[in-house]
N, C-alpha and C positions, 0 to 999 in steps of 0.2 A: 201229806206233803210228799211229792215225788222228787227223786234226785236223778242225776245223770245216769246212775247205775241202773236204775229201774227202767229207764227207756232203752237201755242197751239190750234188754231181754226181748225185744220185738221179734216176731216170727220172720223167718226167711221164706218168702213166698216165691212162687214160680215167676212172677214179674221181676223180682229182684235178681233171680238167677239169669233170666233172659237179658236184663240190663247189663249184668256183669259179662255175660257171654258176648253180646253185641259190642260192648265197649272194648273188651279185650281184642276181639278180631278187628275192630276198627283201627286200633292202634297198630296192629301188625300190618294191615293193608296200607295204612298211611305211610309207615316207615318203608315198606317195600316199594311203594310208588315213588317216594322221595329219592330212594337209592337208584331206582331204575331211570328216573328222569335225569339225575345227576350223571349217571354212567353214559347215557346216550348223548347228553349235552357236551361232555368232555371227550368223547371218542374222536380220535384223530382222523378217522375216515378210511376209505378203502385204498389199497395199494394199487389196484389195477381195475380197469373197467370190467373185464371178463376174465376170470381165472381160467376158464376153459381154453380161451384163445391163447392166453399167456402160456399155458401148459403145453400147447402144441409145438412151440419153438424153444421150450426151456432147455432141453438137452443140447440142441445145436448152439444156442446162445451161450450156454455155460462152457461148452467145448471151445468156442471161439474166444471167450474171455480168458480161459485157462491157457490157451495157446499163446496169448500175449506174454505170459510169464511175468506179469506185473506184481510187484510187492508194494502195497500202499501203506504208508506210515502217516498217522495223523497225530496232532498234538493240539489240545484245546486248553486254553487258559481263560481267565475271566475277560481278557481283552483281545485275544488273538486266536485264530484258527490257522494251523499250518498243515498242508497236505503235500506230501512228497511221494513220487512214484519212481520206482526203479525197475529195470529189467536187465537181468544178467549183469548186475553191478553198475549199469549205466543209468544216468539220470534221464528220465523220460518227461517230456512236456506235452501231455495230452490236452486236447481242447476240452474245456469244461462246458458241457451242453446245458446241464442244470444242476443246481445244488440247493438243498434246504437243510438248515440246521434248526432242530427243534427238540422239544421235550418228547419223551417216549409216550406220555399219557395225554397230551393235549396239543392242539395246534395254536393255542393262544400266543405262545412265545416263538413261533416259527419265523425265521428270517432267511433271506436269500443272501448269503455272503458275497461280497464284492471282491473276488479274488484278483490278486496282482502277482505276476511272476517276479521272483526275486533273484533268479539265476539258478536256483537249485530246487525251489519248491513254490507252490501256490500259497500265498498268505493273504488272509482277510482279517480286517478289524471286526470284532464282534463284541457283544455284551452278553456274557454267559454267566449266570449265577451258579452257585454250587449245586451239584447233583448230576443226574444222568441226562445225557443228550444223545440224539441220533443225528448223524450226517447222512442224508440220502443224496447220493451223487450219481450223475451220469456223465461219463467222459467218452470222448471219441479218439481212437488211436489214429495214427497217420494213414493206415490202410482202410479206415472207415469203420472198423469194428467198434461197436458200442460196449462200454464197460460200465455195469451198474452195480452199485453196492449200497447197503445200509450199514453204516459203521457206528457201533455204540461207543460213546465217549463219556468221560466223567471229569467234572471239575471238582476238585477238593477245596474246601474253604481254607 
């Protein structure tokens, strides 16, 4: 009569080693593919069409933006986004060309805030859950200078 212990003494053959080897690497490859697909699917996208072309004007654009002397203050709560701009202690009311509020890691929660001027700042109603957010904004000064920023924000629960 044979027991379970007797059958455990079977020989380890080359086919067994090959099966273990192939199975182990199959698991590694499957996990890597799953992580890569998830990373590409949640990538927020590119910042610019051509980084080379954007780099050609970077220094001039930066100098023009710094010459404005703007100090941008933002405040994000779960229900509101406030954007105030000052220059030399004066309130500035720039034209908002474009604005996107979204998570740093995905575009699924991106929204275009509907800003309204309240006399001292631009204010927009938003729905922002706790965590890290980015405000990507482009504003135009009275002289036509474009002002672009990516402003990291945080909502605490």
